[in-house]
C-alpha positions in Angstrom: 12.0 -1.7 -6.4 11.4 -2.9 -3.1 10.8 -1.4 0.6 11.5 -3.4 3.9 8.1 -2.6 5.7 5.7 -4.7 6.9 2.2 -5.7 5.3 -0.5 -3.1 6.3 1.6 -0.2 7.3 0.8 3.1 7.5 1.2 5.8 5.1 3.8 7.7 7.3 5.8 4.1 8.4 6.2 4.1 4.2 6.7 7.5 3.7 10.0 7.2 6.2 11.2 3.8 4.7 10.6 5.4 1.2 12.7 8.5 1.9 15.3 6.4 3.6 15.9 4.1 0.3 15.6 7.0 -1.8 13.1 5.2 -3.5 12.1 8.7 -5.6 15.5 8.5 -7.2 15.0 5.0 -7.9 12.2 5.4 -9.6 13.6 8.7 -11.4 16.4 6.5 -12.8 14.2 3.8 -14.4 13.6 3.8 -18.1 9.9 3.8 -17.7 10.1 7.3 -15.7 12.2 8.8 -17.9 9.9 7.8 -21.2 6.9 9.3 -19.0 9.0 12.5 -18.4 9.7 13.5 -21.8 6.1 12.3 -22.5 5.0 15.2 -19.9 7.4 17.9 -21.1 6.3 17.0 -25.0 2.9 17.2 -24.4 3.5 20.9 -22.7 5.3 22.4 -25.3 4.0 25.4 -27.2 3.4 25.8 -30.7 7.0 27.9 -31.1 8.8 25.3 -28.9 7.4 22.5 -31.0 8.9 24.4 -33.8 12.3 24.4 -32.4 12.5 21.1 -31.8 11.5 20.1 -35.3 14.2 22.2 -36.8 16.9 21.1 -34.4 15.7 17.5 -35.2 16.2 18.3 -39.4 19.4 19.9 -38.3 20.7 16.6 -36.2 19.5 14.5 -39.1 21.2 16.6 -42.0 24.4 16.6 -39.7 24.1 12.8 -39.0 24.1 12.3 -43.0 26.8 14.3 -43.5 28.9 12.0 -41.4 27.5 9.4 -43.0 28.5 10.4 -46.3 31.8 11.0 -45.3 32.6 7.6 -43.8 31.1 6.1 -46.8 33.4 7.7 -49.2 36.2 7.1 -47.4 35.7 3.4 -47.9 
């Protein structure tokens, strides 16, 4: 990401340029920012929420296995 500002610009100049270029939304769209957001979300989960994540992952895995099994039977 690149901002059109001079070298050694002041903080206020940088902030104005970043708002004009929508730097925050560009950063949020990057894969690395998404990975960091997911990591912080997972780190802040409670025990119950972690349990729910595990159960949902198991359900999703079972559904995928079921559909793969039906596809393989058709062939």
